[in-house]
C-alpha positions as CSV (number, residue, x, y, z in Angstrom):
1,M,80.3,72.1,68.5
2,N,78.5,73.5,71.4
3,K,75.7,75.1,69.2
4,L,74.9,72.8,66.7
5,I,75.0,70.3,69.2
6,R,72.3,72.3,70.8
7,S,70.7,73.3,68.1
8,E,67.6,71.0,66.1
9,I,69.8,69.1,64.2
10,V,69.7,66.2,67.0
11,Y,66.6,65.2,65.6
12,Y,68.0,64.5,62.6
13,I,70.2,61.3,61.3
14,I,72.7,62.9,60.0
15,E,75.0,61.3,56.3
16,D,78.0,63.0,57.0
17,E,80.9,63.8,60.4
18,M,79.7,66.3,62.0
19,E,83.0,68.1,62.5
20,G,83.4,68.1,58.5
21,M,79.9,69.6,58.7
22,L,80.7,72.2,61.9
23,A,84.0,73.1,59.2
24,V,82.0,73.6,56.5
25,L,79.4,76.3,58.9
26,N,82.7,77.8,60.1
27,R,83.5,79.0,56.8
28,D,81.0,79.3,54.5
29,G,78.3,80.2,57.1
30,E,75.8,77.4,55.1
31,V,75.7,73.8,54.9
32,V,73.1,71.6,53.4
33,V,73.5,67.8,53.7
34,K,71.8,64.6,53.6
35,A,69.7,63.0,56.2
36,Q,67.1,61.0,58.3
37,Y,64.2,62.8,59.8
38,F,62.0,59.0,61.4
39,E,64.0,56.6,58.4
40,K,62.8,59.3,55.7
41,P,65.8,61.1,53.6
42,V,65.7,64.8,54.2
43,I,68.2,67.1,53.1
44,L,68.7,70.0,55.8
45,K,70.1,73.6,55.1
46,V,72.2,74.4,58.5
47,F,72.4,78.5,58.5
48,A,74.8,80.1,61.1
49,T,73.6,83.2,62.0
50,D,74.0,85.7,64.9
51,N,71.0,87.0,66.5
52,E,69.2,83.2,65.8
53,G,71.8,80.9,66.4
54,I,72.0,77.5,64.2
55,V,68.4,77.9,62.1
56,V,67.4,74.2,59.9
57,Q,65.5,74.2,57.2
58,K,64.3,71.1,56.0
59,F,63.7,69.5,51.8
60,D,62.1,66.4,50.3
61,P,64.9,65.3,48.1
62,D,62.8,64.5,45.7
63,T,62.2,68.7,44.6
64,W,65.3,69.7,46.1
65,G,67.4,68.1,42.9
66,F,70.5,66.7,45.5
67,D,72.6,64.6,43.1
68,D,75.1,61.5,44.4
């Protein structure tokens, strides 16, 4: 959890609970979540890596095809 909180994820408002996100990240090594970035909706793909720690990629939800 400390690595997740110290990552750039703190710049986003995540719709999911951090504990649930962490559980999926620990189990699968990556998680995709809906978030807000300065009131703009975004999709985040978060990876747990050995050498870079937590990596966050931001996507436009209109190009992602993320279903509700």
